C-alpha positions as CSV (number, residue, x, y, z in Angstrom):
1,M,-32.4,-4.6,-23.1
2,R,-31.3,-3.4,-19.7
3,P,-33.8,-3.5,-16.7
4,A,-33.5,0.3,-16.4
5,R,-34.6,0.8,-20.0
6,K,-37.5,-1.6,-19.5
7,R,-38.5,0.3,-16.4
8,E,-38.6,3.5,-18.5
9,L,-40.8,1.8,-21.1
10,A,-43.1,0.5,-18.4
11,N,-43.5,4.0,-17.0
12,F,-44.2,5.3,-20.5
13,L,-47.0,2.7,-21.0
14,I,-48.5,3.5,-17.6
15,D,-48.5,7.3,-18.2
16,A,-49.5,7.2,-21.9
17,Y,-52.1,4.4,-22.0
18,R,-53.3,4.5,-18.4
19,V,-52.6,0.7,-17.9
20,S,-51.8,-1.0,-14.7
21,I,-48.2,-1.8,-13.6
22,R,-49.0,-5.5,-13.9
23,R,-50.1,-5.1,-17.6
24,A,-47.3,-2.8,-18.5
25,T,-44.6,-5.1,-17.1
26,A,-46.2,-8.1,-18.7
27,V,-46.2,-6.5,-22.2
28,I,-42.5,-5.7,-22.1
29,Q,-41.6,-9.0,-20.2
30,L,-40.3,-7.3,-17.1
31,R,-40.8,-8.9,-13.7
32,Q,-42.6,-6.7,-11.2
33,A,-39.9,-7.4,-8.6
34,T,-37.4,-5.9,-11.0
35,Y,-39.7,-2.9,-11.7
36,F,-40.1,-2.1,-8.0
37,Y,-36.4,-2.7,-7.1
38,R,-34.4,0.3,-6.1
39,P,-30.6,0.0,-5.8
40,H,-29.0,0.6,-2.4
41,P,-25.4,1.4,-3.2
42,R,-22.8,0.9,-0.5
43,D,-20.7,3.7,0.8
44,D,-17.4,3.4,-1.1
45,R,-16.0,6.8,-0.3
46,A,-13.0,5.2,1.5
47,E,-12.2,3.0,-1.4
48,R,-12.5,5.9,-3.8
49,Q,-10.2,8.1,-1.7
50,R,-7.5,5.4,-1.5
51,I,-7.7,4.7,-5.2
52,H,-7.2,8.4,-5.8
53,E,-4.3,8.5,-3.5
54,I,-2.5,5.6,-5.2
55,A,-3.2,7.0,-8.6
56,A,-1.8,10.3,-7.6
57,T,1.5,8.9,-6.4
58,R,1.7,6.0,-8.9
59,I,0.7,8.0,-12.0
60,R,1.4,5.2,-14.5
61,Y,-0.4,2.5,-12.6
62,G,-3.6,1.2,-14.2
63,A,-6.6,-0.3,-12.5
64,R,-5.2,-3.9,-12.4
65,R,-2.0,-2.8,-10.6
66,I,-3.9,-0.5,-8.2
67,H,-6.2,-3.4,-7.3
68,V,-3.1,-5.5,-6.4
69,L,-1.9,-2.8,-4.1
70,L,-5.4,-2.5,-2.5
71,R,-5.5,-6.2,-1.8
72,R,-2.0,-6.0,-0.3
73,E,-3.2,-3.4,2.1
74,G,-6.1,-5.6,3.2
75,W,-9.0,-3.9,1.4
76,Q,-11.9,-6.3,0.7
77,I,-12.6,-5.3,-2.8
78,N,-12.8,-7.3,-6.1
79,H,-11.2,-6.3,-9.3
80,K,-14.5,-5.4,-11.0
81,K,-15.4,-2.8,-8.4
82,T,-11.8,-1.4,-8.5
83,Y,-12.1,-1.0,-12.3
84,R,-15.6,0.6,-12.0
85,I,-14.4,3.2,-9.5
86,Y,-11.2,3.8,-11.5
87,C,-13.3,4.6,-14.6
88,E,-16.0,6.6,-12.8
89,E,-13.3,8.8,-11.3
90,G,-11.8,9.5,-14.7
91,L,-8.4,7.9,-13.9
92,N,-8.1,6.0,-17.2
93,L,-4.7,6.1,-18.8
94,R,-4.3,6.9,-22.5
95,R,-2.5,4.3,-24.4
96,K,1.1,5.3,-24.8
97,R,1.1,4.1,-28.4
98,P,-1.5,2.8,-30.8
99,K,-1.9,-1.0,-31.3
100,R,-0.3,-2.4,-34.4
101,R,-2.7,-3.4,-37.0
102,V,-0.4,-5.6,-39.0
103,A,1.5,-8.5,-37.4
104,A,5.2,-7.6,-37.1
105,A,7.8,-9.9,-38.7
106,H,9.7,-11.9,-36.1
107,R,13.2,-13.2,-36.2
108,Q,14.0,-16.8,-35.4
109,A,12.6,-17.8,-32.0
110,R,15.1,-17.4,-29.1
111,P,15.5,-20.1,-26.6
112,A,13.0,-20.0,-23.8
113,V,14.2,-18.4,-20.5
114,S,13.5,-20.6,-17.5
115,S,16.0,-19.7,-14.9
116,L,17.8,-16.7,-13.3
117,N,20.8,-15.5,-15.3
118,A,19.7,-17.4,-18.4
119,C,19.3,-14.1,-20.2
120,W,19.9,-10.4,-19.4
121,S,18.9,-7.4,-21.5
122,M,20.5,-4.0,-21.5
123,D,20.0,-0.7,-23.3
124,F,20.5,3.1,-22.9
125,V,18.0,5.8,-21.9
126,A,18.7,9.5,-22.4
127,D,17.4,12.4,-20.2
128,Q,18.6,15.7,-19.0
129,L,19.1,17.8,-15.8
130,F,17.0,20.8,-15.0
131,N,19.5,23.1,-16.9
132,G,19.3,21.0,-20.1
133,Q,22.6,19.1,-19.6
134,K,22.3,15.7,-21.1
135,I,22.6,12.5,-19.0
136,R,22.5,8.8,-20.0
137,A,21.4,5.7,-18.1
138,L,22.5,2.1,-18.8
139,T,19.7,-0.2,-17.7
140,V,20.2,-4.0,-17.1
141,V,17.3,-6.4,-16.6
142,D,17.1,-10.1,-15.9
143,N,14.5,-11.4,-18.4
144,F,13.4,-14.3,-16.2
145,S,12.7,-12.4,-13.0
146,R,12.1,-9.0,-14.6
147,E,14.4,-7.6,-11.9
148,S,16.4,-4.4,-12.5
149,L,19.9,-5.5,-11.9
150,A,21.5,-2.1,-12.3
151,I,21.0,1.4,-13.7
152,T,24.3,3.3,-14.3
153,V,23.8,7.1,-14.7
154,D,26.5,9.5,-16.0
155,F,27.0,12.4,-18.4
156,A,28.6,10.0,-20.9
157,L,28.8,6.2,-20.9
158,K,31.4,4.4,-23.0
159,A,32.2,0.8,-23.6
160,A,34.5,0.7,-20.6
161,D,31.5,1.9,-18.4
162,V,29.4,-0.9,-19.8
163,V,32.0,-3.5,-19.0
164,A,32.4,-2.0,-15.5
165,T,28.7,-2.3,-14.9
166,M,28.7,-5.9,-16.1
167,Q,31.6,-6.8,-13.8
168,H,29.7,-5.1,-10.9
169,V,26.5,-7.0,-11.5
170,Q,28.4,-10.2,-12.2
171,A,30.0,-10.0,-8.7
172,L,26.6,-9.6,-7.1
173,R,24.4,-12.0,-9.2
174,G,26.7,-14.3,-11.1
175,T,27.4,-14.7,-14.8
176,P,24.6,-14.7,-17.4
177,Q,24.4,-17.2,-20.3
178,R,23.2,-14.6,-22.8
179,I,22.8,-10.8,-23.0
180,Q,20.4,-9.2,-25.4
181,V,21.6,-5.8,-26.8
182,D,21.0,-3.6,-29.8
183,N,23.7,-2.5,-32.2
184,G,24.9,0.6,-30.4
185,S,28.5,1.4,-30.6
186,E,29.1,0.6,-26.9
187,F,27.6,-2.9,-27.4
188,I,29.6,-3.8,-30.5
189,S,32.8,-2.6,-29.0
190,L,36.0,-4.7,-28.6
191,A,36.0,-4.1,-24.9
192,L,32.5,-5.7,-24.3
193,D,33.3,-8.4,-26.8
194,Q,36.4,-9.3,-25.0
195,W,34.7,-9.4,-21.6
196,A,31.9,-11.6,-23.0
197,Y,34.4,-14.0,-24.6
198,E,36.4,-14.4,-21.4
199,Q,33.3,-15.0,-19.4
200,G,31.6,-17.4,-21.9
201,V,28.7,-15.0,-22.4
202,T,26.8,-14.9,-25.7
203,L,25.9,-11.4,-27.0
204,D,22.6,-11.6,-28.8
205,F,22.2,-8.6,-31.1
206,S,18.8,-7.2,-32.2
207,R,18.1,-6.7,-35.9
208,P,18.7,-3.0,-36.9
209,G,15.5,-1.0,-36.6
210,K,13.7,-3.8,-34.6
211,P,13.4,-2.8,-30.9
212,T,10.8,-5.5,-30.4
213,D,13.7,-8.0,-30.6
214,N,14.6,-6.8,-27.1
215,A,11.1,-6.3,-25.8
216,F,11.9,-6.8,-22.1
217,I,14.3,-3.9,-21.8
218,E,12.1,-1.7,-24.0
219,S,9.2,-2.3,-21.7
220,F,11.3,-1.6,-18.6
221,N,12.7,1.6,-20.1
222,G,9.2,2.8,-20.8
223,S,8.3,2.2,-17.2
224,L,11.4,4.0,-16.1
225,R,10.6,7.0,-18.2
226,D,6.9,7.2,-17.3
227,E,7.3,6.6,-13.6
228,C,10.6,8.3,-12.8
229,L,12.3,10.4,-15.5
230,N,9.1,12.2,-16.5
231,V,8.1,12.8,-12.9
232,H,11.3,14.3,-11.4
233,W,13.5,17.3,-11.9
234,F,17.1,16.4,-11.6
235,L,19.1,19.1,-10.0
236,S,22.5,17.4,-10.4
237,L,24.1,14.2,-11.5
238,D,24.1,12.9,-7.9
239,D,20.5,13.9,-7.5
240,A,19.6,12.0,-10.6
241,R,21.5,8.9,-9.4
242,E,19.8,9.0,-6.0
243,K,16.2,9.3,-7.4
244,I,16.7,6.7,-10.1
245,E,18.2,4.3,-7.7
246,R,15.3,4.9,-5.3
247,W,12.9,4.1,-8.1
248,R,14.9,1.0,-9.1
249,Q,14.5,-0.4,-5.6
250,D,10.8,0.4,-5.5
251,Y,10.4,-1.3,-8.9
252,N,12.1,-4.5,-7.6
253,E,10.6,-4.6,-4.1
254,F,7.2,-3.0,-4.2
255,R,5.8,-2.7,-7.8
256,P,3.6,-5.7,-8.7
257,H,4.3,-7.3,-12.0
258,S,1.4,-8.9,-13.9
259,S,3.5,-11.4,-15.8
260,L,4.9,-12.7,-12.4
261,G,1.5,-13.4,-10.9
262,D,1.3,-9.9,-9.4
263,Q,4.5,-10.6,-7.4
264,T,7.4,-8.2,-7.2
265,P,10.6,-9.2,-9.1
266,S,12.3,-9.7,-5.8
267,E,9.6,-11.9,-4.4
268,F,9.6,-13.9,-7.6
269,R,13.4,-14.4,-7.5
270,L,13.4,-15.5,-3.9
271,A,10.5,-17.9,-4.5
272,H,12.4,-19.4,-7.4
273,L,15.6,-19.8,-5.3
274,E,13.6,-21.4,-2.5
275,A,11.9,-23.8,-4.9
276,G,15.3,-24.8,-6.3
277,N,16.6,-25.6,-2.8
278,L,13.8,-28.0,-1.9
């Protein structure tokens, strides 16, 4: 029983049976110091205001990620207080999807990813401009560093565009050992197959109807939709490209990632490269 509830019971005994405070607290096993204690809450208006500001601009950030940003800014606050304020202010996020109640069947385990360029993932995301005209985005992620390597946006993306994106990223970051993709027509095309064969890259296809086989890119695409596509109006294709690229840079260089020890993907990649050079 909580001390506050015991204090209420003690007051009831004192009022109803005209007993002393000493006797009432002894009956319900409550220390007198606890009975007389009155909380003196600290002034946390500044913390509340800053948490509100972060939540307003980073609408899909939960309490954990907001806490990381507060600590970065130098706020002396622990995670429990951040979570308490976050809940008291009604900032809790609804789950985007219910938890599964039955364990999903898994395919044969893939090799563990322990270095940069060991495995990339890519997929498509669909959206539209303000006038309803459809656009598509090809997203590419490094599974080890969680870094967004590229987001190619256009009205229509074909196999040749996928190959062009791979060549562009390859020139910047090197050649991956393996790329996880689904069974979309662009990914099973002869053009991508030829590029992968010439570069010695393995194309790892997901099972039909099993998006969890490519979980990293599905998670990334969910963040892209929640934090960018659902937040902005796109007035033109160029406007969409500019806003999505700005979000990609923010994702890589500012957004903390819990699976990387609350580092950004760029920080994690640089730390890994520095460790490899020691």
